[in-house]
N, C-alpha and C positions, 0 to 999 in steps of 0.2 A: 561702978554699978549706976545705973540710971536713977535719978530720981524724979518723981514725979510732983509736978507743982499744981494744984487745983486751978490756980486762977489762968496759968498757963493752958489748960486743957480746956477751959471754959471760952477762953477768948479764942481758942483755935477752932473750936465747936462754932461759936458765933461766926466768926471770919469765913470758915468754911459753909456754913448754911448760908450766910449774905452772898459768898460767892456761886453757891447752888441757885439761889433766887435770881440773881442777877445773870447768870448763864441762862438760867431757865427763860426768864422774861426776853433777852436780848440777843443770845447765840443760839439757843437749842431750835427755836422756831424757823430763823433762816436756816440752819444747817438741816434741820428735817426736811424743809421746804426744797432745799438744794437738792437733798438726798430722793425725795419725792418726783421731782420734776427730772431728776436723772434717770431715774427708774422708770417713769413716763416714757423719756426721749430712747430709753432702751428697747422697751416695749414696742414703741412706733419704729424705732430702726429694725427690730424682728420682723414686725408685721410688714413692713416695706419691703425685707429681703425675701420675707415668705411670697409676699404678691410678687416681687420681680423674678423668683424662682419661676412661680406659675406662667408668669407671661412670657418667660424665655420657655418653658416647655409647650407653652401655645405656639410660639415663633418657631421653635423647633419642629412641631407637629406641622405646622402650615409649609414651612419649608420643605420638609419630605413630601409633603402633598404637591406643593409645586412643581418638585423636582421630578416627582412622577409623572405629572399632567405632561411636563415639558418633554419628558422621555417617550411619553405616548404620542405626544405631537410631533416628536421628532421623526419616530418609528412610522406615523402616517405619512409625513412628508417625505421620506424615504421611499416609502410603499409607491407612492403617486409618482414621485421621480422615477423610480424604475419601470412602472406601468407607461408612463408617458415615454421614456427612451425606447422600450421594447415596441412600443407603438410607431415611433419614429423609424426605428430601424426596419420594423416590417414594410410600413409603407416605402421606404427608399428600396428595399429589397424588390416588391411589386413594381414598383416603377421603373425600377433596373430590368426585372425581368422582361417587362412590357416593352421596354426601348430595346433590348436585346431582340427580342421575337420581333419587333417591327425593322430591326437592323437587318436581321436573319432574312424576313419577308424580301425585304428590299432588294439584298443580295441575290436571293435566289430570281427574284424577278428580272434583276440587272442581268444575271447568268446567264436566263433563258433567253432574253433579248437577245444578249451577244451571242449565243449560240444559233439561234435564228438568223441574226445577221450573216455569220459565218457561214452557216449552211447555204444562205442566199447567195452570199458570194462565191462559195465553192460551185454551187450548179451553176451559177453565171460564168465562171471561170471554165468550168468542164464543158459547159453548153458553147462559149466562145473558142475552146480547144477543139471541140468535137467539129464546128464548123469550119475551123481552119483547117483540120485534118481532112475534112469530108473534102473541101473547097479543093485541097492540094491533091487528094486521092482522084477527084473527077477530073482535074485538069491534066494529072498524067495520064488516066484512061481513056480521055476524051480528046486526047490531042488531035486525033484522026477526024474527020468530017464523018467518015461512015460509021465508026464507032459512036460517035455521039447520036445520030439519028437512030442508031439501033436501039440506044440505052432508052432515049426519050419514048420510043416506040414500046419498049418493056415496060415501063414506069406509068405509061397512060393505060395500057392493059391491065396492070395490077389496079391502078386506080378505079375504072371502070367496073371491075369485078367487085370492089370492096363497097 
């Protein structure tokens, strides 16, 4: 069985009370201060985390806005590039058409000139051949002096009538 000694209970109570007073004076304040500081730092960390979360949300919104603007700018540049390309191709086609037309006109003129030259040469050749043939025919027919005089007289009569 356990026996209760009143002196021991008193001394235990006194020592326990002294311990509580000493702890209250020296340990509880620093412990409570440390707990309060820890609570404050946790609250500040939570506030900082919330603030960082808000900033991240703003940054994400800004990033999405910047991406949308970049896509719009890219589309605009691509459209301008297509228009420039089509303009250059159109100009090149027009220039090629004009050059082709000039070449065709030049070729037609050259062909016409060559044709006229060939016709002139042909006429000259035909004329020369005609003169040669006429000369040979006349030589053959006019080998006799009487025939020549008769031919000249006939030609003069025809010329006078005309």
